[in-house]
C-alpha positions in Angstrom: 106.3 99.5 95.6 104.9 103.0 95.6 102.9 103.6 98.7 100.2 106.1 99.3 101.8 109.2 100.9 99.1 109.6 103.6 99.6 106.0 104.8 103.3 105.8 104.7 103.7 106.0 108.5 103.6 103.0 110.7 102.6 102.8 114.4 104.9 100.9 116.8 102.6 97.9 116.7 102.4 98.0 112.9 106.2 98.3 112.7 106.6 95.2 114.9 104.4 93.1 112.7 106.0 94.4 109.5 109.4 93.4 110.9 108.1 89.9 111.7 106.9 89.5 108.1 110.1 91.0 106.6 112.3 88.7 108.7 110.3 85.5 108.6 108.2 85.6 105.4 104.5 84.8 105.3 102.9 84.0 108.6 99.6 83.2 110.3 98.6 85.4 113.2 99.2 82.5 115.7 102.8 82.2 114.3 103.3 85.9 114.8 102.3 85.6 118.4 105.1 83.1 119.0 107.6 85.8 118.2 106.4 88.1 120.9 107.9 88.2 124.4 105.8 87.6 127.4 103.3 89.1 128.1 102.2 88.5 124.6 99.4 90.6 123.1 96.0 89.0 122.6 95.4 87.2 119.4 92.6 89.7 118.4 95.0 92.7 119.0 97.5 91.3 116.5 94.8 90.2 114.1 93.3 93.7 114.1 96.6 95.3 113.5 97.4 93.0 110.6 94.0 93.9 109.1 94.8 97.6 109.4 98.1 97.0 107.6 96.2 95.2 104.9 93.7 98.1 104.6 96.7 100.4 104.2 98.1 98.2 101.4 101.2 97.2 103.3 100.2 93.5 103.8 98.1 91.0 101.9 96.9 87.5 102.6 96.5 84.1 101.0 93.7 81.9 102.2 94.9 78.6 103.6 92.0 76.3 104.6 89.8 78.4 106.9 92.6 80.8 107.9 94.8 83.5 106.3 98.6 83.6 105.9 99.8 87.2 105.7 102.8 88.5 103.8 104.4 91.9 103.4 103.7 93.9 100.2 105.7 96.9 101.4 109.5 96.7 101.8 111.6 98.4 104.5 113.0 100.8 101.9 109.4 102.2 101.5 109.7 103.6 105.0 113.4 104.2 105.6 113.9 107.5 103.9 110.8 109.2 105.4 111.6 107.9 108.9 115.2 109.1 108.8 114.1 112.5 107.5 111.6 112.8 110.3 114.2 112.0 113.0 116.7 114.5 111.5 114.1 117.2 111.2 112.7 116.6 114.8 116.0 116.1 116.7 118.8 117.6 114.6 117.3 120.9 113.3 117.0 119.3 109.8 120.8 118.8 109.7 122.1 115.4 108.6 125.6 116.6 109.5 124.4 117.2 113.1 122.9 113.7 113.1 126.2 112.1 112.0 128.1 114.2 114.4 125.9 113.0 117.3 126.5 109.4 116.2 130.3 110.0 116.3 130.1 111.8 119.6 128.2 108.9 121.1 130.6 106.4 119.5 127.8 104.8 117.6 129.8 105.1 114.3 133.4 104.3 113.8 136.1 106.3 111.9 136.2 103.4 109.4 132.5 103.6 108.9 132.7 107.4 108.4 135.5 106.9 105.8 133.3 104.3 104.0 130.4 106.8 103.9 132.7 109.6 102.6 134.0 107.2 99.9 130.4 106.3 98.9 129.4 109.9 98.6 132.5 110.8 96.6 131.8 107.8 94.2 128.2 108.9 93.8 129.3 112.5 93.0 131.7 111.2 90.3 128.8 109.4 88.6 126.5 112.4 88.7 
């Protein structure tokens, strides 16, 4: 799905709701609330955030009786690239190599994972 560029960012609350919908499929607001840890946000807070996501075009609803069941229109891939680019720009001087180096230094990525990444890059370069 092609998203409007100006709306491609999610707030922390919006991200939390999108993850719920991605992981669980269509949900009512009351069902979303069950997935929050205590203290849970107020029903109206979650409902308002869902409506904002709907206004942005990330979520839609289907009427069920007198209520609405919400479902995600946007996919995680719609946000992944931009979010990663912002982190690399903000914290690694726009260097993906520095970001990967930091992951290795903090032991967040293994040598085998790095080898797999290198193999994927080499394979992609062969195709191009």
